[in-house]
PASEBA-1860 file (N, C-alpha, C; in nm, 3 decimals):
! residues 226
1> MAFKRSFA> 1.922/0.380/1.312/1.858/0.248/1.334/1.781/0.206/1.211 ~ 1.793/0.085/1.165/1.732/0.044/1.051/1.588/-0.026/1.089 ~ 1.503/-0.009/1.007/1.367/-0.076/1.034/1.333/-0.164/0.913 ~ 1.282/-0.276/0.952/1.240/-0.378/0.847/1.096/-0.392/0.839 ~ 1.043/-0.423/0.724/0.895/-0.447/0.715/0.866/-0.571/0.778 ~ 0.746/-0.588/0.854/0.701/-0.703/0.922/0.610/-0.769/0.831 ~ 0.637/-0.896/0.805/0.530/-0.969/0.709/0.511/-1.108/0.762 ~ 0.381/-1.128/0.788/0.342/-1.268/0.830/0.209/-1.300/0.765
9> AAEPLSGE> 0.203/-1.378/0.653/0.092/-1.399/0.587/-0.015/-1.476/0.673 ~ -0.142/-1.419/0.671/-0.248/-1.491/0.748/-0.299/-1.593/0.657 ~ -0.386/-1.685/0.718/-0.443/-1.794/0.636/-0.535/-1.728/0.533 ~ -0.530/-1.784/0.418/-0.606/-1.730/0.298/-0.756/-1.732/0.324 ~ -0.819/-1.627/0.269/-0.971/-1.626/0.280/-1.017/-1.743/0.188 ~ -1.135/-1.791/0.229/-1.200/-1.894/0.151/-1.354/-1.896/0.171 ~ -1.432/-1.963/0.096/-1.574/-1.974/0.117/-1.640/-1.850/0.112 ~ -1.741/-1.831/0.208/-1.828/-1.709/0.209/-1.749/-1.592/0.246
17> ALTSAMVG> -1.638/-1.601/0.330/-1.569/-1.499/0.360/-1.478/-1.443/0.244 ~ -1.435/-1.533/0.162/-1.379/-1.477/0.031/-1.464/-1.411/-0.065 ~ -1.594/-1.472/-0.071/-1.686/-1.411/-0.167/-1.722/-1.276/-0.107 ~ -1.739/-1.254/0.024/-1.770/-1.120/0.071/-1.662/-1.022/0.048 ~ -1.533/-1.067/0.068/-1.418/-0.985/0.048/-1.415/-0.946/-0.109 ~ -1.436/-1.033/-0.199/-1.437/-1.007/-0.340/-1.550/-0.905/-0.377 ~ -1.667/-0.921/-0.310/-1.769/-0.821/-0.342/-1.726/-0.679/-0.288 ~ -1.666/-0.682/-0.175/-1.619/-0.564/-0.117/-1.506/-0.496/-0.204
25> LGMLFAAE> -1.446/-0.566/-0.277/-1.345/-0.524/-0.365/-1.387/-0.490/-0.514 ~ -1.529/-0.495/-0.519/-1.587/-0.456/-0.645/-1.623/-0.563/-0.750 ~ -1.615/-0.695/-0.702/-1.652/-0.805/-0.792/-1.796/-0.838/-0.762 ~ -1.877/-0.829/-0.866/-2.029/-0.837/-0.848/-2.082/-0.972/-0.834 ~ -2.046/-1.039/-0.730/-2.122/-1.175/-0.697/-2.240/-1.134/-0.613 ~ -2.340/-1.223/-0.609/-2.460/-1.203/-0.530/-2.435/-1.236/-0.391 ~ -2.374/-1.140/-0.309/-2.345/-1.165/-0.177/-2.318/-1.026/-0.112 ~ -2.327/-1.025/0.022/-2.305/-0.901/0.100/-2.151/-0.869/0.101
33> GLPDPDIE> -2.115/-0.753/0.068/-1.971/-0.720/0.064/-1.914/-0.688/0.189 ~ -1.787/-0.726/0.213/-1.715/-0.690/0.332/-1.657/-0.541/0.319 ~ -1.670/-0.460/0.417/-1.621/-0.327/0.405/-1.467/-0.333/0.398 ~ -1.407/-0.259/0.317/-1.264/-0.239/0.297/-1.178/-0.368/0.323 ~ -1.202/-0.464/0.243/-1.121/-0.590/0.258/-0.988/-0.562/0.217 ~ -0.888/-0.640/0.269/-0.746/-0.634/0.227/-0.739/-0.661/0.074 ~ -0.682/-0.577/0.004/-0.684/-0.587/-0.144/-0.601/-0.707/-0.194 ~ -0.470/-0.709/-0.148/-0.382/-0.816/-0.197/-0.420/-0.962/-0.145
41> ATLVGASI> -0.462/-0.963/-0.010/-0.498/-1.090/0.037/-0.632/-1.145/-0.032 ~ -0.710/-1.060/-0.080/-0.829/-1.096/-0.147/-0.792/-1.146/-0.280 ~ -0.705/-1.086/-0.345/-0.668/-1.132/-0.476/-0.595/-1.263/-0.473 ~ -0.502/-1.283/-0.385/-0.438/-1.418/-0.362/-0.546/-1.520/-0.323 ~ -0.629/-1.489/-0.244/-0.733/-1.580/-0.196/-0.820/-1.634/-0.310 ~ -0.850/-1.537/-0.405/-0.935/-1.574/-0.526/-0.847/-1.658/-0.619 ~ -0.728/-1.643/-0.625/-0.636/-1.721/-0.713/-0.627/-1.858/-0.660 ~ -0.624/-1.872/-0.534/-0.628/-2.009/-0.463/-0.758/-2.087/-0.503
49> EGMEKGDL> -0.857/-2.024/-0.492/-0.998/-2.065/-0.506/-1.004/-2.114/-0.667 ~ -0.951/-2.036/-0.753/-0.957/-2.063/-0.884/-0.863/-2.165/-0.938 ~ -0.730/-2.169/-0.884/-0.641/-2.259/-0.937/-0.641/-2.401/-0.862 ~ -0.671/-2.397/-0.743/-0.668/-2.519/-0.647/-0.796/-2.577/-0.647 ~ -0.911/-2.500/-0.654/-1.037/-2.570/-0.640/-1.121/-2.572/-0.778 ~ -1.054/-2.520/-0.883/-1.117/-2.525/-1.007/-1.240/-2.428/-1.027 ~ -1.241/-2.318/-0.942/-1.347/-2.229/-0.961/-1.318/-2.124/-1.072 ~ -1.363/-2.159/-1.199/-1.321/-2.072/-1.310/-1.396/-1.947/-1.305
57> RTLAMLMT> -1.518/-1.937/-1.254/-1.593/-1.819/-1.252/-1.510/-1.710/-1.159 ~ -1.466/-1.757/-1.051/-1.391/-1.680/-0.956/-1.253/-1.627/-1.034 ~ -1.189/-1.712/-1.104/-1.065/-1.679/-1.164/-1.098/-1.580/-1.277 ~ -1.203/-1.596/-1.362/-1.242/-1.506/-1.467/-1.264/-1.370/-1.406 ~ -1.333/-1.361/-1.301/-1.364/-1.233/-1.238/-1.238/-1.174/-1.179 ~ -1.151/-1.248/-1.126/-1.017/-1.202/-1.083/-0.938/-1.141/-1.196 ~ -0.937/-1.201/-1.304/-0.855/-1.151/-1.427/-0.915/-1.016/-1.472 ~ -1.060/-1.020/-1.475/-1.120/-0.887/-1.519/-1.085/-0.772/-1.424
65> WLDLHSER> -1.097/-0.814/-1.295/-1.051/-0.710/-1.187/-0.910/-0.660/-1.215 ~ -0.810/-0.757/-1.237/-0.680/-0.718/-1.258/-0.663/-0.627/-1.387 ~ -0.727/-0.652/-1.489/-0.727/-0.571/-1.611/-0.768/-0.433/-1.572 ~ -0.874/-0.412/-1.498/-0.921/-0.281/-1.464/-0.850/-0.212/-1.357 ~ -0.787/-0.277/-1.261/-0.733/-0.214/-1.143/-0.583/-0.247/-1.111 ~ -0.517/-0.303/-1.193/-0.379/-0.344/-1.167/-0.287/-0.231/-1.115 ~ -0.311/-0.118/-1.176/-0.221/0.001/-1.122/-0.241/0.039/-0.982 ~ -0.351/-0.002/-0.916/-0.376/0.023/-0.781/-0.327/-0.082/-0.685
73> INADSLTR> -0.264/-0.188/-0.739/-0.218/-0.289/-0.657/-0.080/-0.247/-0.588 ~ -0.060/-0.286/-0.462/0.058/-0.275/-0.400/0.147/-0.394/-0.442 ~ 0.235/-0.381/-0.546/0.300/-0.499/-0.602/0.395/-0.563/-0.508 ~ 0.458/-0.489/-0.423/0.550/-0.545/-0.320/0.472/-0.640/-0.221 ~ 0.361/-0.600/-0.180/0.283/-0.679/-0.085/0.222/-0.796/-0.153 ~ 0.178/-0.779/-0.289/0.127/-0.896/-0.362/0.239/-0.991/-0.377 ~ 0.354/-0.950/-0.418/0.465/-1.041/-0.440/0.511/-1.131/-0.315 ~ 0.503/-1.060/-0.201/0.537/-1.123/-0.076/0.436/-1.231/-0.034
81> LVGSRPEV> 0.310/-1.194/-0.061/0.206/-1.289/-0.032/0.212/-1.417/-0.122 ~ 0.229/-1.392/-0.240/0.238/-1.503/-0.343/0.359/-1.582/-0.313 ~ 0.464/-1.522/-0.271/0.591/-1.605/-0.243/0.577/-1.685/-0.112 ~ 0.473/-1.656/-0.036/0.457/-1.730/0.087/0.363/-1.857/0.072 ~ 0.302/-1.864/-0.048/0.211/-1.971/-0.081/0.287/-2.095/-0.128 ~ 0.249/-2.211/-0.077/0.305/-2.334/-0.111/0.261/-2.400/-0.246 ~ 0.137/-2.353/-0.288/0.071/-2.406/-0.405/0.141/-2.376/-0.531 ~ 0.192/-2.480/-0.611/0.253/-2.466/-0.731/0.170/-2.396/-0.828
89> RVRAFWSA> 0.052/-2.425/-0.844/-0.035/-2.389/-0.940/-0.067/-2.235/-0.917 ~ -0.082/-2.200/-0.797/-0.104/-2.066/-0.754/0.011/-1.976/-0.804 ~ 0.133/-2.020/-0.768/0.254/-1.945/-0.808/0.265/-1.938/-0.970 ~ 0.220/-2.045/-1.040/0.223/-2.042/-1.180/0.116/-1.934/-1.237 ~ 0.006/-1.929/-1.169/-0.090/-1.835/-1.213/-0.038/-1.689/-1.211 ~ 0.022/-1.661/-1.094/0.081/-1.522/-1.070/0.201/-1.493/-1.159 ~ 0.276/-1.604/-1.192/0.378/-1.578/-1.286/0.326/-1.537/-1.420 ~ 0.218/-1.610/-1.466/0.148/-1.573/-1.588/0.092/-1.437/-1.577
97> VGHYFIKD> 0.038/-1.393/-1.476/-0.015/-1.259/-1.455/0.108/-1.155/-1.462 ~ 0.219/-1.181/-1.402/0.333/-1.095/-1.416/0.380/-1.088/-1.565 ~ 0.368/-1.193/-1.637/0.396/-1.193/-1.786/0.303/-1.109/-1.860 ~ 0.170/-1.115/-1.825/0.074/-1.042/-1.894/0.082/-0.889/-1.872 ~ 0.132/-0.855/-1.746/0.160/-0.715/-1.721/0.314/-0.684/-1.729 ~ 0.377/-0.740/-1.828/0.521/-0.723/-1.824/0.570/-0.579/-1.850 ~ 0.482/-0.497/-1.904/0.518/-0.362/-1.918/0.522/-0.279/-1.785 ~ 0.453/-0.331/-1.686/0.459/-0.273/-1.555/0.564/-0.341/-1.477
105> RRFGRLIS> 0.684/-0.279/-1.465/0.805/-0.343/-1.404/0.769/-0.389/-1.257 ~ 0.668/-0.322/-1.194/0.644/-0.361/-1.054/0.614/-0.507/-1.041 ~ 0.563/-0.566/-1.144/0.530/-0.706/-1.135/0.625/-0.804/-1.187 ~ 0.742/-0.754/-1.209/0.847/-0.840/-1.277/0.893/-0.966/-1.182 ~ 0.885/-0.933/-1.047/0.928/-1.045/-0.958/0.826/-1.160/-0.965 ~ 0.709/-1.131/-1.002/0.598/-1.241/-0.995/0.640/-1.355/-1.112 ~ 0.698/-1.307/-1.212/0.730/-1.404/-1.317/0.821/-1.507/-1.275 ~ 0.932/-1.473/-1.192/1.023/-1.557/-1.151/0.988/-1.637/-1.025
113> GYKGSPVD> 0.859/-1.620/-0.990/0.804/-1.684/-0.872/0.772/-1.840/-0.894 ~ 0.771/-1.874/-1.032/0.757/-2.009/-1.073/0.850/-2.044/-1.189 ~ 0.927/-2.148/-1.173/1.019/-2.186/-1.265/1.001/-2.337/-1.325 ~ 0.887/-2.389/-1.306/0.859/-2.527/-1.349/0.815/-2.537/-1.496 ~ 0.756/-2.657/-1.517/0.702/-2.678/-1.658/0.573/-2.599/-1.672 ~ 0.514/-2.581/-1.793/0.391/-2.518/-1.819/0.277/-2.588/-1.743 ~ 0.178/-2.514/-1.701/0.069/-2.573/-1.612/-0.052/-2.545/-1.705 ~ -0.145/-2.655/-1.709/-0.264/-2.637/-1.775/-0.372/-2.594/-1.665
121> LLATGTDF> -0.450/-2.488/-1.711/-0.551/-2.446/-1.618/-0.664/-2.555/-1.609 ~ -0.706/-2.617/-1.714/-0.800/-2.722/-1.712/-0.743/-2.857/-1.669 ~ -0.818/-2.935/-1.596/-0.763/-3.068/-1.546/-0.755/-3.163/-1.666 ~ -0.847/-3.149/-1.773/-0.835/-3.241/-1.872/-0.878/-3.162/-2.011 ~ -0.833/-3.203/-2.121/-0.881/-3.161/-2.246/-0.808/-3.020/-2.301 ~ -0.703/-2.993/-2.239/-0.646/-2.852/-2.267/-0.594/-2.860/-2.418 ~ -0.528/-2.963/-2.462/-0.484/-2.969/-2.605/-0.600/-2.967/-2.700 ~ -0.700/-3.034/-2.674/-0.819/-3.028/-2.772/-0.881/-2.894/-2.775
129> HLRRSGED> -0.897/-2.829/-2.668/-0.952/-2.683/-2.666/-0.852/-2.586/-2.722 ~ -0.731/-2.616/-2.710/-0.635/-2.524/-2.777/-0.640/-2.542/-2.933 ~ -0.651/-2.655/-2.976/-0.659/-2.689/-3.127/-0.786/-2.622/-3.178 ~ -0.891/-2.634/-3.098/-1.023/-2.590/-3.147/-1.043/-2.447/-3.146 ~ -0.999/-2.375/-3.037/-1.028/-2.241/-3.005/-0.904/-2.144/-2.987 ~ -0.785/-2.203/-2.991/-0.670/-2.120/-2.961/-0.646/-2.086/-2.824 ~ -0.551/-2.004/-2.796/-0.508/-1.967/-2.664/-0.568/-1.831/-2.621 ~ -0.595/-1.823/-2.497/-0.638/-1.701/-2.438/-0.519/-1.602/-2.447
137> PRFAGSVL> -0.531/-1.488/-2.526/-0.419/-1.401/-2.540/-0.362/-1.334/-2.428 ~ -0.438/-1.342/-2.317/-0.383/-1.280/-2.195/-0.279/-1.376/-2.128 ~ -0.271/-1.504/-2.166/-0.185/-1.593/-2.105/-0.077/-1.640/-2.222 ~ -0.091/-1.598/-2.341/0.010/-1.645/-2.443/0.140/-1.613/-2.401 ~ 0.225/-1.713/-2.421/0.372/-1.701/-2.394/0.407/-1.714/-2.249 ~ 0.303/-1.747/-2.156/0.339/-1.751/-2.025/0.343/-1.906/-1.974 ~ 0.363/-1.934/-1.850/0.379/-2.072/-1.806/0.232/-2.126/-1.783 ~ 0.124/-2.058/-1.805/-0.011/-2.122/-1.782/-0.080/-2.126/-1.916
145> RVPAGVLR> -0.127/-2.250/-1.952/-0.201/-2.280/-2.078/-0.346/-2.269/-2.048 ~ -0.407/-2.157/-2.114/-0.557/-2.144/-2.098/-0.622/-2.131/-2.237 ~ -0.704/-2.216/-2.279/-0.769/-2.204/-2.391/-0.865/-2.082/-2.400 ~ -0.878/-2.026/-2.516/-0.972/-1.908/-2.536/-1.109/-1.944/-2.505 ~ -1.178/-1.860/-2.437/-1.318/-1.870/-2.400/-1.346/-1.933/-2.272 ~ -1.235/-1.982/-2.206/-1.263/-2.060/-2.079/-1.281/-1.961/-1.973 ~ -1.209/-1.849/-1.976/-1.231/-1.745/-1.869/-1.289/-1.627/-1.934 ~ -1.433/-1.613/-1.914/-1.493/-1.504/-1.975/-1.438/-1.360/-1.917
153> DRKADVLT> -1.449/-1.262/-2.000/-1.405/-1.126/-1.955/-1.519/-1.026/-1.982 ~ -1.593/-1.008/-1.873/-1.708/-0.911/-1.882/-1.686/-0.798/-1.789 ~ -1.639/-0.685/-1.844/-1.611/-0.565/-1.755/-1.724/-0.519/-1.670 ~ -1.859/-0.549/-1.708/-1.962/-0.516/-1.636/-1.980/-0.591/-1.501 ~ -1.895/-0.696/-1.488/-1.896/-0.777/-1.363/-1.815/-0.716/-1.253 ~ -1.742/-0.605/-1.289/-1.652/-0.546/-1.184/-1.674/-0.391/-1.178 ~ -1.672/-0.335/-1.066/-1.684/-0.199/-1.050/-1.578/-0.112/-1.112 ~ -1.598/0.003/-1.169/-1.503/0.084/-1.223/-1.416/0.142/-1.117
161> AAELAQRH> -1.300/0.207/-1.143/-1.214/0.270/-1.052/-1.288/0.374/-0.974 ~ -1.370/0.455/-1.039/-1.438/0.563/-0.969/-1.548/0.507/-0.878 ~ -1.614/0.400/-0.914/-1.711/0.337/-0.830/-1.646/0.277/-0.700 ~ -1.532/0.201/-0.722/-1.466/0.129/-0.619/-1.402/0.233/-0.523 ~ -1.348/0.346/-0.575/-1.296/0.444/-0.480/-1.391/0.519/-0.396 ~ -1.525/0.502/-0.430/-1.631/0.556/-0.339/-1.653/0.459/-0.230 ~ -1.626/0.341/-0.243/-1.662/0.229/-0.154/-1.555/0.185/-0.061 ~ -1.435/0.184/-0.113/-1.315/0.124/-0.047/-1.218/0.222/-0.006
169> GTYRMRVQ> -1.200/0.246/0.126/-1.111/0.355/0.175/-0.966/0.331/0.130 ~ -0.910/0.229/0.129/-0.771/0.198/0.103/-0.752/0.218/-0.044 ~ -0.846/0.170/-0.134/-0.831/0.196/-0.276/-0.830/0.339/-0.299 ~ -0.927/0.404/-0.229/-0.941/0.559/-0.263/-0.816/0.628/-0.226 ~ -0.747/0.586/-0.118/-0.618/0.648/-0.077/-0.506/0.613/-0.170 ~ -0.512/0.492/-0.227/-0.413/0.463/-0.329/-0.425/0.546/-0.452 ~ -0.548/0.578/-0.491/-0.570/0.662/-0.603/-0.506/0.813/-0.574 ~ -0.514/0.849/-0.443/-0.458/0.977/-0.406/-0.309/0.980/-0.392
177> MGPSYRAD> -0.259/0.874/-0.330/-0.114/0.878/-0.300/-0.033/0.770/-0.376 ~ -0.095/0.685/-0.462/-0.030/0.584/-0.527/-0.035/0.454/-0.448 ~ -0.017/0.335/-0.508/-0.030/0.216/-0.438/0.095/0.183/-0.347 ~ 0.091/0.235/-0.218/0.206/0.220/-0.130/0.163/0.188/0.009 ~ 0.255/0.155/0.089/0.234/0.125/0.222/0.188/0.259/0.306 ~ 0.233/0.364/0.249/0.195/0.497/0.314/0.049/0.515/0.298 ~ 0.003/0.491/0.178/-0.145/0.508/0.142/-0.228/0.416/0.229 ~ -0.185/0.292/0.252/-0.252/0.185/0.320/-0.260/0.228/0.480
185> MWAELDRE> -0.146/0.286/0.532/-0.143/0.333/0.665/-0.244/0.447/0.688 ~ -0.244/0.542/0.585/-0.329/0.664/0.605/-0.469/0.611/0.611 ~ -0.509/0.523/0.528/-0.646/0.467/0.518/-0.675/0.407/0.656 ~ -0.578/0.329/0.720/-0.607/0.257/0.839/-0.632/0.361/0.954 ~ -0.557/0.470/0.950/-0.580/0.571/1.050/-0.711/0.639/1.033 ~ -0.751/0.661/0.911/-0.890/0.725/0.886/-0.995/0.640/0.949 ~ -0.975/0.501/0.945/-1.074/0.404/1.001/-1.063/0.402/1.143 ~ -0.935/0.404/1.200/-0.918/0.377/1.334/-0.805/0.468/1.399
193> PGLSAAEL> -0.827/0.591/1.425/-0.739/0.688/1.462/-0.644/0.658/1.579 ~ -0.682/0.569/1.665/-0.613/0.536/1.775/-0.506/0.433/1.769 ~ -0.480/0.387/1.651/-0.373/0.284/1.633/-0.240/0.333/1.672 ~ -0.169/0.243/1.733/-0.021/0.281/1.759/0.065/0.255/1.632 ~ 0.171/0.315/1.631/0.258/0.294/1.511/0.296/0.145/1.492 ~ 0.319/0.077/1.606/0.352/-0.068/1.583/0.240/-0.143/1.532 ~ 0.125/-0.123/1.580/0.002/-0.187/1.530/-0.018/-0.151/1.384 ~ -0.001/-0.027/1.351/-0.019/0.026/1.220/0.068/-0.048/1.117
201> ARRTFGSF> 0.197/-0.059/1.159/0.288/-0.128/1.066/0.255/-0.278/1.060 ~ 0.206/-0.336/1.172/0.178/-0.479/1.161/0.052/-0.503/1.069 ~ -0.050/-0.413/1.074/-0.164/-0.447/0.993/-0.131/-0.426/0.843 ~ -0.043/-0.338/0.808/-0.025/-0.300/0.670/0.102/-0.367/0.612 ~ 0.179/-0.437/0.697/0.300/-0.499/0.658/0.409/-0.397/0.620 ~ 0.391/-0.281/0.674/0.488/-0.174/0.649/0.595/-0.174/0.753 ~ 0.690/-0.082/0.740/0.795/-0.069/0.845/0.747/0.020/0.953 ~ 0.808/0.009/1.070/0.769/0.086/1.193/0.804/0.230/1.160
209> ATAWLIKR> 0.918/0.258/1.095/0.960/0.404/1.073/0.864/0.473/0.985 ~ 0.798/0.400/0.888/0.703/0.466/0.791/0.571/0.490/0.876 ~ 0.539/0.403/0.955/0.414/0.406/1.038/0.426/0.534/1.129 ~ 0.542/0.539/1.193/0.562/0.647/1.282/0.545/0.776/1.209 ~ 0.608/0.791/1.098/0.599/0.926/1.023/0.452/0.954/0.975 ~ 0.383/0.836/0.930/0.248/0.858/0.884/0.156/0.903/0.995 ~ 0.175/0.842/1.103/0.089/0.873/1.226/0.117/1.027/1.265 ~ 0.234/1.059/1.266/0.268/1.202/1.296/0.206/1.295/1.192
217> DWKLLESA> 0.217/1.270/1.062/0.157/1.355/0.955/0.004/1.360/0.960 ~ -0.050/1.239/0.994/-0.193/1.227/1.000/-0.247/1.319/1.113 ~ -0.175/1.302/1.223/-0.219/1.393/1.348/-0.198/1.538/1.313 ~ -0.094/1.570/1.239/-0.083/1.719/1.201/-0.198/1.765/1.123 ~ -0.240/1.683/1.023/-0.341/1.737/0.942/-0.478/1.744/1.015 ~ -0.498/1.641/1.100/-0.625/1.633/1.175/-0.624/1.760/1.272 ~ -0.510/1.794/1.333/-0.509/1.910/1.424/-0.542/2.039/1.338 ~ -0.494/2.042/1.217/-0.511/2.163/1.136/-0.660/2.185/1.101
225> KL> -0.743/2.082/1.111/-0.886/2.089/1.079/-0.955/2.176/1.185 ~ -0.892/2.173/1.313/-0.958/2.244/1.428/-0.976/2.387/1.408
END
């Protein structure tokens, strides 16, 4: 019997809820952090805030986070979420991100998620700023035109991998197991042991078969502690 992954994108986070999720993901805004926010949903929500609402500070923080933590992203989950978004500018941003991380083949599908003309990050003045300051090297050659200096890159604005692993259970499990649905399911069971396999698959967008196996293995190791 074949099992398919169940995927239904929720409404994107915005406003205070998004800020709390970003803080919970290690981005140092002045707000209370949400415990263990969904990693990919938070990243996509931040990209919507930056590209659709012109919040350049959020977009800058997002790019710095991606630089520090891209290897912990579940690329399949991120690609599915981005593919579900109707906003052209958001898909263009993630296409540019895929181009930036072109050496990581997991992000290859993001590049083809946008096939239109080049998109300017700024509403006005892009050509002037490009002539004066040049292009942000992170976006050079991509579909997104970003003048240098528009998105600041301060690593001190984002927690390190070691710091984030201490705070975020799913991130910590991805460090141990790799960025996979298996790691996400294990983290969910650590937080809520009574989850059924079906609910576990729904929460993590994984397959029922994987959820069933993870629940079995998780119970096995828990019983071994006794």
